[in-house]
N, C-alpha and C positions, 0 to 999 in steps of 0.2 A: 617225820613231818617237818616242813619248813617252819622256822620262826615267822611271826607276823612281820611285815615290812614297816619301815619307819612311819610314824604317825606324821600327818601333814598338819602343820600348825596354822591356826587363824590369828597369827600374831598381829597382823594388820589391824585387827579389830579391838586388840586389848590396850586399854589406856594404862599409862604408868601410874603406880600408886605413889602418893606423897611427892608429886612432881614439883620440882623447883624450876622456875622460869627466870632467865636473865635476859633483860631487855636493854639494848645498846643504842643510843642515839648518836647519829653522825652529826657532830657539832661544827662542821666546817662551814666556811663562808657561803658555799654554793646552796646550802639549805636555808639561808636567812629569808629568801624571797617568798618561801611558803607561809611565812608568819604575817598575818594581817593585823592592823590595829584594832579592828572590831573583834578579833579572836574567833573568827567563824570560818576560816578556810577549811577546806576538806582535810587538810593536813592536821590542823589544830583540833578538829573534831576527832580525828583518829587518835591523837595523843591522849585525849581525854577518855577514850574507850579501850585503851590498850590492856588495862589490868582487869577489866570487868570479867572476861572469860575466865581468867585465872582465880580470882576471888570467888566467883560464883561456884567453882568447883572445889573450893577449900584449899587451893594450892598457895604456894609462896612465890612472891615475885621480887626480884632485885632490879634496880635500874642503874644504868651507867651511861656516861658520855665518852665519845672516843674522837680522836683527831690528834695528829702528831706532826711535828717538824721533821721526824726521823722515821725511816722505814726500818723497823726492827729486823727485818729478814736480811738486811745488808750489814748488820752489826755482828762482827766475829767474836768480840770479847763479851763473855757472858755477863760480867758485872755491869758493863755499859748498857747491854741489852736489857737487863733487869731495870736499870734506872730509866731507860727510854720507855719501857713498857708502863711504868708508873705514871709517866706524864701523858701517855697515849690513852689509857683507860682510867676513868676516874668514877668512883661510886657516887650515886645521887641518893643520899639517905633520906628516910622519911618521905616527905612529899616534895622534895626539891626537884624532882624530875619535871614538875609543872613549869619550871623555868624554861623548859623547851618550847613553851608558847610565846616566848619573848624573843625579840630580835637580838637582844644582848647576848643570849645563849650561844649565838653563831657569830660573834663579832671579831674572833681572832683571826686576822689574815694569815698568820703563820701556819695555822693547822692545815694539814693535809689528810685525805681520807684514809688511805692504807687499811681497807677492811681486812686484808689478810692478817694483819697484826691481831686484830680481835679474835679471828677464828683460831689462830695459832695458840692463844692463851685461854680460850673459853673452856669452861668445865664441861666436858663431853657427856657427863651423866645428866645435865640439865637440859631443858628446852631452851635453845639460844635464839633470840630474836634480834635482828639488826634493822633499824630504820635508816634508810639512806636514799640518795637519788641515783646511786650506782655510777656516778661519774668519777671513775677511778683516776687517780693521778697518773700521769705517764701512760695512760691508756693500758695499764698492765693486766689485761684480762687473763693472760696465760698464768701469771703468778697467782691471782685470786682463784682460778679454777683448780690449779694444782693443790692449793691449801685445802679447798673444799673436798677434793678427791681424797687427799691424805688424811685429813682430820675427821671426815665424816662418811663419805661414800664407802671407803675401804673398811670402815668400822661397822658397816651395816646400817648406817643411819640414813635418813631421807633428807631432801632438800626441798623446801617450799618456797614459792615466790607469790606474794600478794601485791599486785600492781594497782595503784590508785592515782587518777589524775586529779590535781588540786590547783586552785588559784595560785598564781605565782607573779610576783612583781619584784624584780631585782636583777642581780648579775650572776651569771654562771661562769665558772672558771675551769682552766685546764681542759678545754674541749678539743678532742681529737689529737692527732699526732703532733700538731704544732702548738698545742696548749693555748688556743685562742680563749679570749674572754668576750662574752656577748651580754648586751642588755636584753632582758626577757620580760615581756608583759603579756599575760594571756588576754585573748579576746573574749567575746561573748560566747562563742561556740566552744562547748566542752572539749572538743578535738584539740583546741589550742591550749588547754590546761597542761601543766607539766607534771609528768609522772614522778612519783616516789614509790619506794618498795619496802615491803615488810618481808625481810628474808628470815626463814625459819630453818633450824638445823636441829634434828632429833629423831625420835621415833615416828614413823608414818602416822600411827593413830593419833598421837598427841598433836602433831601439826595439823592434821585435818580437823580434829576437834576444835582446836584454837581458831583456825581460819574460819570454820563454819560458824562458831559463836560470835566471832568478831564481825562477820558479814551480817549476822542477824541483829547486830546492834543498830543497823541502818545508819552506819557511818557513810558519809559522802553519798547519800541515797540517790542523788541525781547525777552522779559523776559516772565515768567509765571506770570500771574496776574488774580485775581478772585474777584467777588463781590458777596455778599449776604446782603439782608436787611430783618430784622425781624420787622413785624408790624401787626396790625389788618387788614390790606388790602390785598386782593388777586386778586381782579378783577380790570381791567383797567377802566371799566365803568359798572355801573349797567343798564341793558336793562330792562325797565318796561315790565311786562308781557302782558299788553294791546297792546303793540307795536309788539308783536310776532304773527306769523301766526297760526291760528287754523287748525290743520291737521285732526282732526276728533272730532265729538261731538255726543253723543247719550244719550237719556233719559234726556237731559237738554236743556233749552232754554237760550241762552246768551242774557242778557239785558244790557242796558247802562244808567246809571244815574237814575235808578229806586230805588235802595236801598242806594246808597252812593251819598252825595252831593259833589259839587266841583270837579267832577271826572276829569276835564280838568287840574286842578291844580296838581293832582298827579295821573298818570295813571298806578300806580303799583298794580293794582287789577283787578279781574274779578268778574262779577255778574251773577248768575244763578238761574233760577227757575227750580225746579225739575218737570219733566213730570210724571204724575201719571201712575200707572200700566205698568211701563216699567222696565224690569229686570236689564238691563245694563245701568248705568248712569255714564258716564265718558267723559272726555275732554283731548284732546291730542295737544301738541304744541312742538316747538323746542326753546330751550333757548340758545342763543349764549353766550359763555363765553370767554372773552379776558383776559388771564392770565397776571398779572403784571410781568415785568422783575425782576430779582435778587432775588426773593422769594425762600423759601425752597421748596423741592419736596413734593408732597402730593398725596395720593390716596384715594379711597373708599369714595366717596361723599354720604352723608346720608341726607335724608330729616327728618326734625323734625317739627311736626305739633302741634300747640297749639291753644286752644280756646281763642278768644279775644271777649270782650264785644262790643256790638253795641247799643249805646244809643245816644239820641239827645244831641248835644253839647259835647259829650265825645267820641263816636265812638271808633275807635281802639286805641285811645290814652290810653285806660285802659288796653291794652295788655302790661304787664310789660316787655315782651321780645322785644317790638318795639323800645324802646329807651335805654334800659339798657342791653348792650351786656354782662355784667358781671353776669347775672342771670344764675343759674345752671338750664338749661331747663328741664332736665330729673327729677330732684328731687323737683324743687321749683315751677314749673308751671304745669298746667293741660294739659297733653298730650291728644290730641283728637284722638279718634278712628272712627270718622265719615267719615274720608278721608284716603285712602291709595294712596301712591305715588310710581310709578315705574319709574326708571331712566335707560336709555341706552345712549351710546355714538355712534353717527353715523360717528365718525372718522374712524371706521372700515367700509370699503366700502361695505362689505356684510351685516352682521347681527348686527353689534354694539356690545358693550360689556356692560353687565348689571352692574349697579352701586349701586342700593339700592332696597330694597323691600317695605318698609312701614315706617311710622313715629313713630312706636311704638316699634320697636326692632332694634338691631344692624344688619348690613349686614351680611349674613351667611358667613362662612369661605370658602365656595366653590365659592363665588361670584366674578366674574371677575370685575376689577375696572379700572376707567380712571386714567392714570398716568400723572401727571403734573410735568415735570422736570425743574430745575432751568434754566432759560434763561438769560444769562448774557449780551445779546446784546439789548440795550435799544430800538433800532429802528427795532427790529425783533419781530413780533407779534406772540404769542402762542394763536390762536383762535380755540376754540372747540365748537361743537354743542351738546348739551345735549337734548335727546328726553324725554319728561315728559309726563307720563299719570296719571291723577288724577281721581281716581274712588271714587264716593260719594255713601255713603250707606244710603239711605232714611230712614231705620228703626232707624237709630241713629241721625237723623236730627230733631230738635224740630219743630213741626208743627206751622204754622200761625205766625212765627216770623223770622226775619233775623238772620242767623247764621254766625258768622264771624270766619275765620280760618286764622292763620298766619303760613306760610310755610317758613322755613329757610333751605337752603342747605349748609352743612358744611362738610369739609374733616374729616375723622376719623383718618387717619394715616399720619404722616409727617416723613420726613428724611432729613438729611443734604446732600448736594452735595458731590460727591466722593472726590473732591479735599481736603476737610477738613480732612478726614481720612488719605489721603496720605501725608498731611503736619503735621500730629499729631505725636509728640515725646513722647513716653511712658517712665514710670519709668524703665522698663526692658531695653530699648535701652539705657537709661542714664547710668545705672549700667554697661552694657557691654562696653560702651564707656569709662568709667572710668577704668575698669578692663583691657580691651584689648588695650586701647589707639588707637582704631579705630573709628574716628569721624563719627557720624551720621549727615549728612548734609541735608540742605533744609527743616528742620522741626522745629516746635515750641512746647515747652513743654505744654502739656495739652490743646492744642487748640480745639480738638474735644469735651472734657467734658465741657469746658467753653462755647462753642457755643451751645452745646446741652442744657445746662442750660438756655441760653437766649431764645432758641427756646421754650423749655417747659414753661418758665415763660410767654412768649407772648401768647401761646396757652391757658394756664390756665386763664390769666387775661382777654383776649379779645375774646376768642372762635371765631376765624375768620370765616367769611362766604363767600361763593361764590356769593350768591344772596338771596334775600328774596322777598316775595309778599303776597298778601292777596286774599282769596276767600270769597265772600259773597253769601250765599246760602239760598233760601227760599222754603219751601214746604207748599202749601196751603192745 
């Protein structure tokens, strides 16, 4: 018998125990305009609420400010770098973080943002929160993206962005390629309010929990605010295929515990004997998919089918795709042509929409796809049902042995939510602003390219999946 395949973890749902959260305030001059004398700007409301989700969960929170005259990434000498880092990041002990509600907290004109310095020195075992306007000095989005990729995405951690528009009256600095400075005063329309961002780096579950609780504190209740999380997780919970209903089966006998040991410990597989002299050999079921909130939009779900070895005491553990999501499935693993998979969505009350054709090629350009759009309400479920038909080709099944197949369903196309393009400030808009003295309000320079890079890095590193499962097939 084969050993049971690897268990699929619901890691996205598990909160860290004894979590420590480090919160970093951008104390550069461009942030000063968020502070109002009446203490009631949406930015100031958020400051007051930042620690509530942490304290309510019994966690520990540390506060810091950052802003430096020096970019640590350009310092070669380690001793100088250490000295510079100490001036860049300063602890805010006890309740001194409340000074962030005062204009004097942001008064040093020599300080530059350099968020990447913070990320490079952050404790990666903590949940790291950065409060900033994302107006990077020297418009160095590439460097910031590289640090996020190296320090967090490649380490399996998620990146969250909570954008909030707030009242603003002041000057913004280092805008665009030419480092312009502009006066900025919001109008009555909330669309003219200036965005600031709560960036979060850590485990997906911890970020989602923090953002959800923070949103429920009713901060900036009348403002525009949005959340997105980039991570390797897409599904709220993986439903084992053995717990799904068999809708139709032909040319196959479904068996249990015949080819695979310890089936009760991991129910994420099906076992079949091929019936001889039958032309059609297929199995149909419906896979429920509960999309996580706050994730990017995606379409075109495609099945990838690979062979996995089935040996005593090794079993599917030898399938390198089972435990290593970083494998390039198309190029580095043996794609199987012994099974074809057809997918449809029965969210369409009539016929459903086709989503894939087989495990050996991309979905055709004329194929309709299931569209998953960013759901920003944590308590609002996006549940879909995916109809799956697996057709087994007996002529390609090795006789008198157990054949193991690993099926992974992955999105092929991703996109960012609409609000990100709407909040994005381009070079052309900046040049027009400088030339015509007509402010472009409610936007952040290079927001869309920055977040698109984070999304691309996440997809490339983790190749997120909707679900995966195993088929064990024997032909006597």
